[in-house]
C-alpha positions as CSV (number, residue, x, y, z in Angstrom):
1,M,0.1,0.0,0.0
2,M,1.3,3.5,-0.8
3,K,2.0,5.3,2.1
4,R,4.4,8.4,1.1
5,I,5.1,10.1,-2.0
6,A,7.3,12.9,-2.9
7,V,7.1,16.4,-5.4
8,L,9.6,18.2,-6.9
9,T,9.9,21.0,-9.2
10,S,12.8,21.2,-11.6
11,G,14.2,23.7,-14.7
12,G,12.8,26.7,-14.9
13,D,10.0,28.1,-12.5
14,A,6.7,28.9,-14.0
15,P,3.5,30.5,-12.5
16,G,1.2,27.9,-11.2
17,M,3.7,25.9,-9.8
18,N,2.7,26.3,-6.2
19,A,-0.9,25.6,-7.3
20,A,0.3,22.1,-8.4
21,I,2.3,21.4,-5.2
22,R,-0.6,22.1,-3.2
23,A,-2.8,20.1,-5.2
24,V,-0.7,17.1,-5.0
25,V,-0.1,17.2,-1.2
26,R,-3.8,17.7,-0.5
27,T,-4.7,15.1,-2.8
28,A,-2.3,12.8,-1.1
29,L,-3.6,13.5,2.0
30,F,-7.2,12.9,1.2
31,H,-6.0,9.4,0.3
32,G,-4.4,9.3,3.8
33,M,-0.8,9.4,2.1
34,E,2.2,11.6,3.5
35,T,4.1,13.9,0.8
36,V,7.9,15.0,1.2
37,G,8.9,18.1,-0.6
38,V,12.1,18.0,-2.3
39,M,13.9,21.2,-2.6
40,R,16.1,22.3,-5.5
41,G,14.9,19.9,-7.7
42,Y,17.3,16.8,-8.6
43,D,19.7,18.3,-6.6
44,G,17.9,18.3,-3.9
45,L,16.9,14.7,-4.3
46,M,20.3,13.6,-4.6
47,E,21.3,15.2,-1.4
48,G,18.2,14.4,0.3
49,D,17.5,17.9,1.0
50,C,13.4,17.1,1.8
51,R,10.6,17.6,4.3
52,I,7.2,16.4,5.2
53,L,4.7,18.8,3.8
54,E,1.3,19.1,5.9
55,S,-1.8,20.8,4.7
56,A,-0.6,24.3,6.4
57,S,2.7,23.8,4.6
58,V,0.8,24.3,1.1
59,G,-1.7,27.2,2.8
60,G,-1.7,30.4,1.0
61,I,0.4,29.6,-1.9
62,V,-1.8,28.7,-4.6
63,H,-2.0,32.4,-5.7
64,R,2.1,32.8,-5.5
65,G,4.6,32.9,-8.4
66,G,7.6,30.7,-8.5
67,T,8.1,27.4,-6.7
68,I,8.3,27.0,-2.9
69,L,10.2,24.0,-3.5
70,R,12.8,26.3,-5.4
71,T,14.6,24.8,-8.2
72,S,17.6,24.0,-10.4
73,R,19.0,22.2,-13.4
74,S,21.5,19.3,-12.5
75,D,24.1,18.1,-14.7
76,R,25.2,15.4,-12.0
77,F,21.9,13.6,-11.9
78,K,22.4,12.7,-15.8
79,T,25.0,10.7,-14.6
80,E,24.8,6.9,-13.3
81,D,26.4,8.4,-9.9
82,G,23.7,10.7,-9.6
83,L,20.9,8.6,-10.3
84,R,22.4,6.2,-7.7
85,A,22.5,9.0,-5.1
86,A,18.6,9.8,-5.8
87,L,17.5,6.1,-5.4
88,V,19.6,6.1,-2.1
89,Q,17.6,9.0,-0.9
90,L,14.5,7.8,-2.0
91,E,14.6,4.5,-0.4
92,D,16.1,6.6,2.9
93,W,13.1,8.9,2.8
94,K,10.5,5.7,2.5
95,I,9.2,7.0,-0.9
96,D,7.1,5.1,-2.8
97,A,6.5,7.3,-5.8
98,L,7.3,10.5,-7.4
99,V,5.6,13.2,-9.0
100,V,8.0,15.7,-11.0
101,I,6.8,19.3,-12.3
102,G,8.8,20.7,-15.1
103,G,9.4,20.3,-18.9
104,D,11.0,18.1,-21.3
105,G,14.3,17.9,-19.3
106,T,12.7,17.3,-15.9
107,Y,10.8,14.5,-17.9
108,R,13.8,12.9,-19.0
109,G,15.2,12.4,-15.4
110,A,11.8,11.2,-14.5
111,H,12.1,8.7,-17.1
112,A,15.6,7.3,-16.3
113,L,14.1,6.8,-12.6
114,G,11.3,5.0,-14.1
115,A,13.9,2.7,-15.9
116,L,15.4,1.9,-12.7
117,G,12.1,0.9,-10.8
118,V,10.8,3.9,-9.4
119,Q,7.0,4.9,-10.0
120,V,6.9,8.4,-11.4
121,I,4.2,10.6,-13.0
122,G,5.3,14.0,-14.8
123,I,3.4,17.2,-14.8
124,P,4.2,19.7,-17.6
125,G,5.4,23.3,-16.0
126,T,7.2,25.6,-18.5
127,I,6.2,29.0,-19.7
128,D,7.3,28.0,-23.3
129,N,4.7,25.5,-23.8
130,D,6.8,23.3,-25.6
131,V,6.0,19.8,-24.4
132,T,4.7,17.9,-26.9
133,G,1.4,15.5,-25.9
134,T,-0.5,18.5,-24.0
135,D,-2.2,21.4,-25.2
136,V,-0.9,23.8,-22.9
137,T,1.5,23.6,-19.6
138,I,1.4,25.4,-16.4
139,G,2.5,28.9,-16.6
140,F,2.2,29.4,-20.4
141,D,-1.2,31.5,-20.1
142,T,0.6,33.9,-17.3
143,A,3.5,34.4,-19.2
144,V,1.5,35.5,-22.2
145,N,-0.7,37.6,-20.1
146,T,2.5,39.5,-18.4
147,A,4.0,39.9,-22.0
148,F,0.6,41.3,-23.4
149,Q,0.3,43.8,-20.9
150,A,3.9,45.1,-21.5
151,I,3.2,45.3,-25.2
152,Q,-0.2,47.3,-24.6
153,K,1.8,49.6,-22.7
154,L,4.6,49.9,-25.6
155,R,1.7,50.2,-28.1
156,D,0.6,53.5,-26.6
157,T,4.3,54.8,-26.8
158,A,4.9,53.5,-30.3
159,S,1.9,55.3,-31.8
160,S,2.5,58.4,-29.7
161,H,5.8,58.9,-31.3
162,D,5.4,57.1,-34.8
163,R,8.0,54.4,-33.9
164,L,8.7,51.0,-34.8
165,F,9.3,48.6,-31.5
166,I,10.8,45.4,-31.5
167,V,9.9,43.0,-28.4
168,E,11.9,40.4,-27.5
169,V,10.2,37.6,-25.4
170,M,11.6,34.3,-24.1
171,G,11.7,31.0,-26.3
172,R,15.1,29.9,-27.0
173,E,13.7,26.6,-28.9
174,A,10.1,27.4,-29.5
175,G,8.1,30.1,-30.4
176,F,4.7,29.6,-28.6
177,L,5.0,32.3,-26.4
178,A,6.1,34.7,-29.4
179,L,3.5,33.5,-31.2
180,E,0.6,33.9,-29.0
181,V,1.8,37.4,-28.0
182,A,2.1,38.6,-31.2
183,V,-1.6,37.9,-32.1
184,S,-2.7,39.2,-28.9
185,G,-0.7,42.0,-29.0
186,G,-1.5,43.2,-32.9
187,A,1.9,42.7,-34.0
188,E,2.6,43.6,-37.4
189,Y,5.4,40.4,-37.5
190,V,6.8,37.8,-35.5
191,A,10.0,35.8,-35.6
192,V,10.2,32.4,-34.1
193,P,12.8,29.7,-34.0
194,E,10.9,27.1,-36.0
195,I,10.8,29.3,-39.1
196,P,14.0,30.9,-40.5
197,L,13.8,34.7,-40.3
198,D,13.4,36.0,-43.8
199,M,14.9,39.6,-43.6
200,E,13.4,40.5,-47.0
201,K,9.7,39.6,-46.4
202,L,10.1,41.8,-43.1
203,C,11.5,44.6,-44.8
204,E,8.4,44.3,-47.2
205,H,5.7,44.1,-44.9
206,L,7.1,47.0,-43.2
207,H,7.2,49.1,-46.4
208,Y,4.0,48.0,-47.2
209,S,2.7,49.1,-43.8
210,R,4.2,52.6,-44.2
211,K,2.6,53.1,-47.6
212,R,-0.7,52.2,-46.3
213,G,-0.4,55.2,-43.6
214,K,0.7,53.1,-41.0
215,T,3.0,55.1,-38.6
216,H,4.1,53.1,-36.0
217,S,4.6,49.1,-36.1
218,L,5.5,46.6,-33.7
219,I,7.9,43.1,-34.3
220,V,7.5,40.1,-31.8
221,I,10.9,38.1,-31.6
222,A,11.7,35.2,-29.7
223,E,15.1,35.1,-28.2
224,G,16.1,31.8,-30.0
225,V,16.0,33.7,-33.2
226,M,18.3,36.4,-32.4
227,S,18.5,39.4,-30.1
228,G,16.4,42.2,-30.4
229,A,19.4,44.7,-30.4
230,D,20.8,42.1,-33.3
231,L,17.5,42.5,-35.4
232,K,17.7,46.3,-34.7
233,N,21.0,46.4,-36.3
234,R,20.1,44.0,-39.4
235,L,17.1,46.3,-39.9
236,Q,18.8,49.5,-40.1
237,D,21.7,48.1,-42.2
238,T,19.2,46.4,-44.4
239,S,16.3,49.2,-45.2
240,G,17.2,52.1,-42.6
241,Y,14.3,51.3,-40.2
242,D,15.4,52.4,-36.9
243,A,13.7,50.7,-33.9
244,K,13.3,50.8,-30.4
245,V,14.0,47.3,-28.4
246,T,12.6,46.0,-25.3
247,V,13.4,43.0,-23.9
248,L,11.0,41.4,-21.4
249,G,13.4,38.7,-19.9
250,Y,12.8,37.2,-16.7
251,I,10.0,39.3,-16.0
252,Q,7.8,36.7,-18.1
253,R,8.5,34.2,-15.7
254,G,7.2,36.2,-12.7
255,G,4.1,36.9,-10.7
256,G,1.1,35.3,-9.4
257,P,-0.9,32.9,-11.9
258,T,-3.8,33.6,-13.7
259,S,-7.0,31.8,-13.0
260,F,-6.5,29.7,-15.8
261,D,-3.1,28.3,-15.0
262,T,-4.4,27.9,-11.3
263,V,-7.3,25.9,-12.2
264,L,-5.1,23.6,-14.7
265,A,-2.4,23.3,-12.0
266,S,-4.6,22.0,-9.8
267,R,-6.6,19.5,-12.2
268,M,-2.9,18.3,-13.1
269,G,-1.7,17.8,-9.5
270,G,-4.7,16.2,-8.3
271,L,-4.7,13.6,-11.2
272,A,-1.2,12.9,-10.6
273,V,-1.8,11.7,-7.2
274,E,-5.0,9.6,-8.2
275,S,-3.1,7.9,-11.1
276,L,-0.2,6.9,-8.9
277,L,-2.8,5.4,-6.8
278,K,-4.0,3.5,-9.9
279,G,-0.5,2.0,-10.4
280,E,0.3,4.3,-13.3
281,S,4.2,5.1,-13.7
282,G,6.3,6.7,-16.6
283,K,3.4,8.8,-17.7
284,M,2.6,12.5,-17.8
285,V,-0.7,14.5,-17.1
286,C,-1.7,16.2,-20.1
287,S,-4.6,18.6,-21.3
288,V,-5.9,17.6,-24.4
289,G,-9.1,19.5,-25.8
290,G,-10.0,20.4,-22.0
291,R,-9.6,17.1,-20.8
292,M,-6.9,15.4,-18.6
293,V,-5.2,12.4,-19.9
294,L,-2.1,10.6,-19.5
295,R,0.5,9.9,-22.1
296,P,3.8,8.2,-22.0
297,L,6.7,10.5,-20.8
298,E,8.7,10.0,-23.8
299,E,6.2,11.8,-25.9
300,A,7.6,15.2,-24.5
301,W,10.5,14.7,-26.6
302,G,10.1,12.3,-29.0
303,T,8.6,14.6,-31.5
304,R,8.6,18.8,-31.9
305,K,5.5,20.2,-30.9
306,P,4.1,22.2,-34.0
307,L,3.2,25.9,-33.8
308,N,-0.6,26.5,-34.5
309,P,-0.6,27.3,-38.5
310,E,-3.6,29.3,-38.1
311,L,-2.0,31.6,-35.8
312,L,0.7,31.9,-38.0
313,A,-1.3,33.1,-41.1
314,L,-3.4,35.6,-38.7
315,V,0.1,37.2,-37.6
316,D,0.4,37.8,-41.3
317,I,-3.2,38.5,-42.5
318,L,-4.1,41.1,-39.3
319,G,-0.9,42.9,-39.3
320,V,-1.1,44.5,-42.8
């Protein structure tokens, strides 16, 4: 009979992680189980940096950003020595199963533990929304809204001064955040890592907008394409456009989660525990068409999650 589970957060933090932790702890308590909180992700797991989480331990955290368990990225955990150290700690703490919250890198670690006999379930938490298998990840909606609010303010200045603005958002390898923000913010152009940047097309787009009498424009670029400053220089050299650059940076990760992310995280956390009780392992909780389902962890990195072609087309259509 399962008596004690553990929960950890790994990789980049995302708004809503605390809501997921709360759901895991309280669902476990509802079923008569204890929950161990692992501090600092896989680093803390290897070192045994853990603590028992009671109901009061997760009180008042549902609307807080970040993660109360803190997080990290660990190179040692990818080694045989690191995995062995984690197994020792799981045994010492008498942990029967593990819930991991993070992105595909976190899932790879969970999959490695599962291959060694650890019962494990993953919850997708990343503002990049790049986990294949789930429509949306915890933190994505909040990050989009944070960037959207910033762009609304920049729009006021752009229109007042007849200027071209470049907004650099997060996304080293995926353009989901940039694309969503571009559509919601009414951007004239979006540059994402999945599609090679076509400078000629971009310049033509800006020229056409100017010919139509548009005096200000907005370009959203994901950091994985190039920096906003580099794009500014290329535009200056190519067509003489002078742009103002705003880098939103880590502000996109901060702040309390939106209602959507809070509900999503709570549903995912609850299902993760229920799934462990049913004997599931090596799976991740996914949101598909609004329903919570389980899919193999390997799906997260087996294929690249595609951008929505409808949104890509909308940027071109609506940005003229």
